[in-house]
C-alpha positions in Angstrom: -12.3 9.4 -6.9 -16.0 8.2 -6.9 -16.1 9.0 -10.7 -13.3 6.8 -11.4 -14.4 3.9 -9.2 -17.9 4.2 -10.9 -16.3 3.8 -14.4 -14.0 0.7 -13.5 -17.1 -0.9 -12.1 -19.2 -0.4 -15.2 -16.2 -2.2 -17.0 -15.9 -5.0 -14.5 -19.6 -6.0 -15.2 -18.7 -6.7 -18.9 -15.3 -8.6 -18.3 -13.4 -9.9 -15.4 -10.6 -7.2 -14.8 -7.1 -8.4 -14.4 -5.7 -8.7 -10.9 -3.9 -5.6 -10.5 -6.8 -3.4 -11.9 -9.0 -5.2 -8.9 -6.2 -4.7 -6.3 -6.0 -1.0 -7.4 -9.7 -0.4 -7.2 -9.9 -1.9 -3.7 -6.8 0.3 -2.7 -8.7 3.4 -3.8 -11.7 2.6 -1.8 -9.5 3.4 1.2 -9.8 7.1 0.6 -13.8 6.5 0.9 -13.7 4.9 4.2 -16.0 6.5 6.8 -16.5 6.7 10.4 -19.4 5.2 12.5 -22.5 7.3 13.6 -23.4 8.7 17.1 -21.0 7.7 19.8 -19.4 4.9 18.0 -15.9 5.3 16.7 -14.9 3.7 13.7 -11.2 2.5 14.3 -10.2 3.1 10.7 -11.3 6.5 10.8 -9.6 6.8 14.4 -6.5 5.7 12.8 -6.8 7.9 9.8 -7.3 11.0 11.9 -4.5 9.8 14.1 -2.2 9.6 11.0 -3.1 13.0 9.6 -2.9 14.9 12.7 0.6 13.4 13.4 2.0 13.8 9.9 0.8 17.4 9.8 2.4 18.1 13.2 5.6 16.7 11.9 5.6 18.7 8.8 4.7 21.8 10.3 7.5 21.4 13.0 10.1 21.2 10.2 8.7 23.9 7.9 10.6 27.2 7.9 8.8 30.5 7.8 8.3 32.1 4.4 11.1 34.1 3.2 9.1 37.3 2.8 7.5 37.3 6.2 8.9 38.9 9.2 11.0 36.7 11.5 9.5 36.3 15.1 12.1 34.4 17.1 9.7 34.1 20.2 6.8 32.6 17.8 9.3 30.4 16.4 10.5 29.2 19.8 7.0 28.8 21.1 6.0 26.9 18.1 9.2 24.4 18.4 8.3 24.1 22.1 4.6 23.0 21.4 5.8 20.9 18.5 8.2 18.9 20.8 5.4 18.6 23.5 3.1 17.3 20.9 5.6 14.8 19.7 6.5 13.6 23.3 2.8 13.5 24.0 2.2 11.5 21.0 5.2 9.0 21.8 3.8 8.6 25.2 0.3 8.0 24.0 1.5 5.5 21.3 3.4 3.7 24.1 0.6 3.8 26.6 -2.1 2.4 23.9 0.4 -0.4 22.8 0.8 -1.1 26.5 4.6 -1.3 26.5 6.3 -0.6 29.7 9.8 0.0 30.1 10.2 -3.7 30.7 8.2 -4.4 27.6 10.4 -2.3 25.5 13.6 -3.8 26.8 11.9 -7.3 26.2 11.2 -6.0 22.5 15.0 -5.0 22.2 16.1 -8.4 23.4 13.5 -10.2 21.1 15.0 -8.1 18.1 18.2 -10.2 18.6 17.3 -12.8 15.9 15.7 -10.1 13.7 19.1 -8.1 13.6 20.8 -11.2 12.5 18.6 -11.5 9.4 18.9 -7.6 8.3 22.1 -8.4 6.2 19.8 -10.8 4.0 18.1 -7.4 3.1 21.2 -5.6 2.5 20.9 -3.5 5.9 23.5 -3.0 8.4 21.9 -3.9 11.9 24.2 -1.1 13.6 22.8 1.6 11.2 19.3 1.9 12.7 17.2 0.9 15.6 14.3 -1.6 16.3 10.8 0.3 16.2 8.5 -2.5 17.1 7.3 -6.2 17.0 3.7 -6.2 16.6 1.6 -8.9 18.1 -0.4 -11.2 15.6 -3.2 -9.7 14.1 -5.9 -10.9 11.7 -8.0 -8.5 9.2 -11.2 -10.2 8.1 -13.1 -8.4 5.3 -16.1 -9.1 3.0 -17.5 -7.2 0.1 -16.8 -5.9 -3.2 -13.7 -3.8 -3.7 -13.1 -3.2 0.1 -9.9 -2.9 2.0 -8.7 -2.4 5.5 -5.7 -1.9 7.7 -4.4 -2.4 11.3 -1.4 -1.2 13.4 -1.1 -0.9 17.1 1.8 1.3 16.9 0.5 3.7 14.3 2.1 6.8 15.8 5.6 5.7 14.5 6.9 7.9 11.6 9.1 6.2 9.1 11.7 7.5 6.6 14.0 4.6 5.6 13.1 1.3 7.1 12.6 -2.3 6.6 9.1 -4.0 7.5 8.5 -7.6 7.6 5.7 -10.1 8.2 4.9 -13.9 7.9 1.5 -13.7 6.1 -1.1 -16.3 6.2 -4.0 -16.0 3.8 -7.4 -17.5 3.0 -9.1 -15.6 0.1 -12.2 -16.4 -1.9 -10.4 -15.1 -5.1 -6.9 -15.0 -6.2 -7.1 -11.3 -6.9 -7.4 -10.4 -3.2 -4.4 -9.7 -1.5 -2.4 -9.0 1.9 0.5 -6.4 2.6 1.4 -3.2 3.6 0.6 0.7 3.1 4.1 2.4 3.3 4.7 6.1 4.3 1.2 7.2 4.4 0.3 10.7 5.3 -2.9 9.2 6.9 -5.0 12.0 4.9 -8.4 10.2 4.4 -9.5 12.8 1.9 -6.2 12.8 -0.2 -4.0 9.9 0.7 -0.3 10.1 -0.4 1.1 6.5 0.2 2.6 3.5 -1.3 1.0 -0.1 -1.1 2.8 -3.7 -1.5 0.5 -6.4 -1.8 1.1 -10.1 -2.3 -1.8 -12.0 -4.0 -2.4 -15.7 -4.9 -3.1 -14.6 -8.7 -0.8 -16.3 -11.1 0.6 -18.6 -8.8 2.1 -15.7 -6.8 2.4 -12.0 -7.5 3.1 -8.8 -5.9 1.7 -5.6 -6.6 3.1 -2.2 -6.0 0.9 1.0 -6.2 1.6 4.6 -5.7 -1.4 6.7 -4.7 -0.8 10.5 -4.5 -3.7 13.1 -3.5 -6.1 9.9 -3.3 -5.4 9.1 -7.0 -3.4 6.0 -8.0 -0.9 7.3 -10.3 1.6 4.2 -10.8 1.4 0.6 -10.5 4.0 -2.1 -10.9 3.3 -5.8 -11.1 6.0 -8.8 -10.1 5.7 -12.4 -10.1 7.0 -14.3 -7.0 6.3 -17.4 -8.8 9.3 -18.5 -10.8 11.7 -16.3 -8.6 10.9 -17.5 -5.2 10.7 -21.4 -5.1 9.3 -21.2 -1.7 6.3 -19.0 -2.5 3.2 -20.9 -2.0 0.1 -19.3 -3.6 -2.6 -21.7 -2.1 -4.9 -20.8 0.6 -4.0 -21.3 4.5 -0.2 -21.1 3.6 2.2 -18.7 5.0 4.7 -16.3 3.1 7.1 -14.1 4.4 6.8 -10.4 2.8 9.7 -8.0 3.3 10.0 -4.4 2.2 13.1 -2.3 2.4 12.8 1.5 1.6 15.8 4.0 1.2 14.7 7.3 0.0 12.9 6.6 -3.5 14.3 3.1 -3.6 12.3 0.0 -2.9 13.4 -3.6 -2.6 10.6 -6.4 -2.2 11.5 -9.7 -0.9 9.2 -12.6 -0.5 10.4 -15.6 1.7 13.9 -13.8 1.8 14.1 -13.8 -2.0 14.6 -10.4 -3.9 11.9 -10.4 -6.4 11.8 -6.6 -7.3 14.1 -3.6 -7.0 12.9 -0.2 -8.3 12.6 3.8 -7.7 9.3 5.2 -7.1 10.0 8.0 -9.6 10.1 5.5 -12.4 7.3 6.6 -14.9 4.2 4.6 -15.5 4.9 1.8 -17.9 2.4 0.9 -20.9 -0.4 -1.2 -19.6 -0.7 -4.7 -21.1 -3.0 -4.8 -24.2 -4.7 -8.1 -24.8 -4.8 -9.5 -28.4 -7.7 -8.6 -30.6 -10.3 -11.2 -31.2 -9.5 -13.2 -34.4 -12.2 -13.1 -37.2 -14.0 -16.4 -37.7 -12.8 -18.5 -40.9 -16.2 -18.3 -42.4 -16.6 -14.6 -41.9 -17.4 -13.9 -45.4 -20.1 -16.4 -45.7 -21.6 -16.8 -42.3 -23.6 -13.6 -41.4 -24.2 -14.6 -37.8 -20.6 -15.2 -37.2 -19.7 -11.9 -38.7 -21.9 -10.1 -36.7 -20.9 -11.8 -33.6 -17.2 -10.8 -34.6 -18.0 -7.1 -35.2 -19.6 -7.0 -31.6 -16.8 -8.5 -30.1 -14.1 -6.2 -32.3 -16.1 -3.1 -31.3 -16.1 -4.2 -27.4 -12.3 -4.6 -27.8 -11.7 -1.4 -29.5 -13.6 0.5 -26.8 -11.6 -1.4 -24.1 -8.3 -0.6 -25.5 -9.2 3.0 -26.0 -10.2 3.1 -22.4 -7.0 1.6 -21.2 -4.9 4.1 -23.3 -6.8 6.9 -22.3 -6.5 6.0 -18.6 -2.9 5.4 -19.2 -2.2 8.8 -20.6 -4.3 10.5 -17.9 -2.2 8.9 -15.2 1.0 9.3 -17.1 0.4 13.0 -17.2 -0.6 13.4 -13.4 2.3 11.3 -12.6 4.7 13.9 -14.4 3.0 16.7 -12.7 3.0 15.3 -9.1 5.6 15.0 -6.6 5.7 11.1 -6.0 8.4 10.9 -3.6 7.1 10.7 -0.1 10.1 11.1 2.4 8.2 10.0 5.5 5.1 8.6 6.8 3.4 5.6 8.4 3.3 1.9 8.1 0.4 -0.3 8.4 -0.8 -3.9 7.7 -3.3 -4.1 5.0 -5.8 -6.5 3.4 -7.7 -5.8 0.1 -10.7 -8.0 -1.5 -12.3 -8.2 -4.8 -15.6 -9.9 -3.6 -16.5 -12.6 -1.2 -14.2 -12.9 1.8 -10.5 -12.2 2.5 -8.7 -13.2 5.6 -5.1 -11.8 6.2 -3.1 -13.0 9.4 0.2 -11.2 10.3 2.5 -13.0 12.3 6.3 -12.1 13.1 5.7 -8.6 12.0 8.4 -6.0 12.9 9.5 -2.5 11.8 13.3 -1.6 11.8 14.2 1.9 11.3 17.4 2.7 9.2 19.3 5.5 10.4 22.7 6.2 8.2 
């Protein structure tokens, strides 16, 4: 991971990278987040630890014993009982941390009434699932070069099929910064498996999707909200609603309740955009200085294209060799930054679990 980051950073010094490349570099940096020192606890590290432990317990509880191993029914029963106890404890801990009493949870169900009415907008039957949580407003402030951070008070909720939505207000120094969600994350800081959907101000409004497996970005998709969603406002201090629906490997992305993308996470990577080559000057035959400048520009262009194609082939091969369909995981609000500062404020954020 660090080697890949260093290569991209050298490229960034020569030319300003496209928006998607910046987003991906910042997302990749999530795998490099580290905890505090001494008795201090970095909340990002604590979140990652909680995610990793919880998902490992969930997977372990569902795995069958090897077919060639002797069956120990008492051991299986004990393991199942422990897994059940751990699940209940995790749920109780999550509820306690969130400060949700029985009355609070009932209030949440009542507050979900208007949300349930909007679910058909996203092709979801409100009777085919259940509310998970409504998140209090939260703001993520980040500064620095290629950094990212995330937040969720109810991080213990495991999702399979779901709808997640938030009204996002942003203020970013650069249009290549973004706000959105990490989806079906395994929480493994050493080797993240997860999806990202990030809305950005770049290009008058774009949405980026990324697939990260084993800590490596293996696939990306880039969609324009501008031109599809007439209500999308790319300017600073404006608010756009981002809603994601996932059913198995299928993803639907909505901005301001307008569908802007629909795809399968198993779709292979697409050939990246290759910028046009620099045109030779008209006086290349008679102007040695212009000819020399063109030769340098052309050599830099050829080197850039070679690097783009090599990275694409590597990512394409890794994609073919990797299981990229993550069936379950965790959801978190996410902010990513190119440089300078980025502020993402999430309001009216909710999660609905689809159970069909």
